[in-house]
N, C-alpha and C positions, 0 to 999 in steps of 0.2 A: 743881716745879723740875726742869729737865732736868739729868740727871747727865752731866757732861762728863769725869768722871775716868777712865772705862773706856777710851775712845779714847786719852787721854793716857798711861795706864799701858801700853796695848798698844804705843804708839810708843816709850816708854822701853825696854820689854822687847826690841823689835826692835833698838834701838840697842845695848843691852847684848850681845845675841847677836852682832851684827856686830863689836863691839869685841872680844869674846872670840875670834872667828875670826881677826881681824887680830893679836891678841896671840899666838895659837898660831903664826901664820906668823912673827912677829918672833922668837919663841923658837926657831924652827927646826922646820919641819914634816917633818923628816927623821929623827925619833926618836920612839919610843913603842911601844905595844903595839896590835896589830890582832888581834882574835879573829874567826875565820871558821868558820862551820859550813855544811855543804853536803851534797847528795845524794852517794851513794857514788861515782859516776863522776867527778863534779867534784872530790871530795876526792882521788881516786886519780890523776887524769890532768891535768886542766886547771890546777888550782890549784898543784900542786908546781912546774911550770915557771914559772907567773906569779910565785909567791913568790920563786923563785930569781932571776928577772930583776929583780924589784923591789928585792931586797936587794943586787944587784950595784951599784946606784947610790944605795941608801939603807941602808948596812950596819948602822946603829944601830937600825933598826926590828926589833922582836921580833914573832913571830907565834905564835898558838895556832890550830891547824887541827884540826877535828873532823868526823867523819861523824855526822849526827843524822837520825833519821826526821823527816818533815815536821811532825807535831804537836809534837814535842819542840823542834824548831828554832824554831818560831814562839813557843813559850813562853819560850825563852831570849832571843830578840830582844826580847820585851815586857819581860822582867825586866832587860834591858840588860846581860846577862852575855855576849852575843855582839853584835859590831858589825855584821857582815854575814852574811846568810844567802843561800844560792843553792840554788834548787830548781825544780821544775816547778810552775807555778801551776795554778789561782788560789790565792791566800792571802787569803781573805775574813775579816779580823779588824780591828776598828777600832783595835787597839793597835799595828798595824804599817803601814808604808808599803811598797807594792809597786811595783817598777820593771821593766816588761817589757824583756827583753834580746834574746831570740832565739826565733824560731818555727821548729821543725824537725819533719820527718815521723816518725811511727811506721813501722817497717818490719817485714817478716816475715823472720825468720832461719830458714834451713833447712839441713840438712846437704848437702854437695856430693853430686851425683848424684840429689838429690830432684827430683821433677817441678816443683816451684816454680821451680827454676833456669831453666826454659825458658819461664816466663811473664813477660809485661811487667808484670803487676800481679796481686795476690792478692785475691780477693773473698771474701765471706762463704760463698758456695757452695763455693769451693775449700777453705775451712777446715773445712767440715762433716764431712769424712771423715778429719780429722787429729787427732792428739794435740796439743792446743794448750797452750803454756806462757804464762801471762799474769801480769800484776801483781796483787797482792792489792787488795781493795776499800779498804784503809786508805791506799793510796798515791794521789797525784794522777793518775799514769798509769793506775792501775786504775779510778779513777772516770771518767776520760775514756773509756776503752775501753767501760765499761758504758753510758755515755750514747750512744756511737756505735753499738754493736751491739744494745743494750738488755740489761738485766741477765740476763734469763732465757736469751737466746740465748747470751751469753758463758758463762754457767754450764754450759750444755748441752755446749758444744764444748771447754771447758777441762778438762784432766786434771791439770795441775800449776799451782799458784799460788806465787809468791814475791815478796817485797818487795826482792829484791837482784838487780840487773841482771846482775852478773857470774855469778850462779848460773844465770840464764836462758841465758847464752852457753854455759856448760859443759854444761848439760843438752842443748842443741842439738848440741853437738860430740859428745856421747856417744850421740846417737841417741834421746833420750827424747821428742822431738817437735819441733814448729816453734814458734818464740818470737815474740811480739809485743813489740817493744822499740824504744827510741830508738836511733839509730845512733851515739851518742857513744862507745860501747864499741869501735867498729870504725874510727873515723877515724884514718887514718895507720897502721893495723895491717894485717898480712897476714891475709887472709881465705880462704886456700886451702881450708880445711875447711868454710866456711860460705857459703851464698848469701844475699844481701840483696835483697829484692824489695819494691817499694812496695805499699801497700794501695789498693784501689779500692772505694768512694770513699776519698780520703785522710783520714788522721787526723793532726792536728797538735798537738804539745806546745808549750807556751810556757815557756821558761826565764826565771826572774825573780830579781831581787835583792830582798831583804827587809831593811828597816831599822826601827828603833824609830820610832814616830810621835811620841814624846814628847821625843826628844833630837836636837838638831841634829848633822849630820855634821861631823866634823873635816876640815881640809884634808888631813891625812895619809890619812884613809880615802877621801876623794874621789880622791886620787892613785892609790890602790890599785885602786879601782873602775874608773878609766880603764884601768889596766893589765890588769885582768880582761877588760874589753871588747876590748882589743887581742888577747888570746889567743883569745877567742871568735871574733873576725873571722877569725883565721888558721884556726881549725877549720872555720868555715863555708866558707872557700875550699877546704879539703881535701875537705869533704863534697860540694861541687859537682863536684870532680874525680872523685869516685866515682859521679857520675850522679844525685845527689839534690839537689833545690833546697831552700833554706831562706831565711828572711828575718830580717835583723838589724833590730832596733828602735833608732832613734836615741835617744841619751841626751837626757833633758829638759834644758832650759836652766836653769842654776843661778843663783840670786840671789846676787849678791856681798854 
């Protein structure tokens, strides 16, 4: 006998999910708690202004904002103690859903007066004679750099490793070396003491949203995600004004 109950149950579950979403809307999608965890730069820079703007028209929404390393962030998303994670991808885990948002270049940061300030781009050959500050292998950026340069080469030229981008910036400012870093730290900021130079060949990071694969997103969370995308678009425009090209990834079509 052919079992027709599974498709029927699937259809019922879809209807229940849709009903719950519409019920949330009717109850008012302008109140509730949103928990967000992100990489350090997002937590310190992009998210505060986004949250402030979101609360200006939805004042009853409460937020919990945390900085978490990537592995911990993914675990909290899977445990559903965090609604939205924002980090650099990839995040290959069946327990989470990943949504690409923004592809942006890794740059070489060097102190003002350094020879890199006169270059159009920095190559591996240029880096060979420098003290290089790089991301640790435990970070997505560190893994990306190791796949680009190869692990042995990067290990040979790296003299300082850190998993904290702000530390890379300060190390460069104090003359400890040149840093391989995403440009988020510098967008809209004065960089009188630092040069930013593209890499050749280019290295590209992908910023991603991470959600639980097991739990549907609320209307409230969708509204906040849209607002984060708006902030990212503003930062992408500022980055272009600084001479660096990046690519925004369109939001996927959502099923009502």
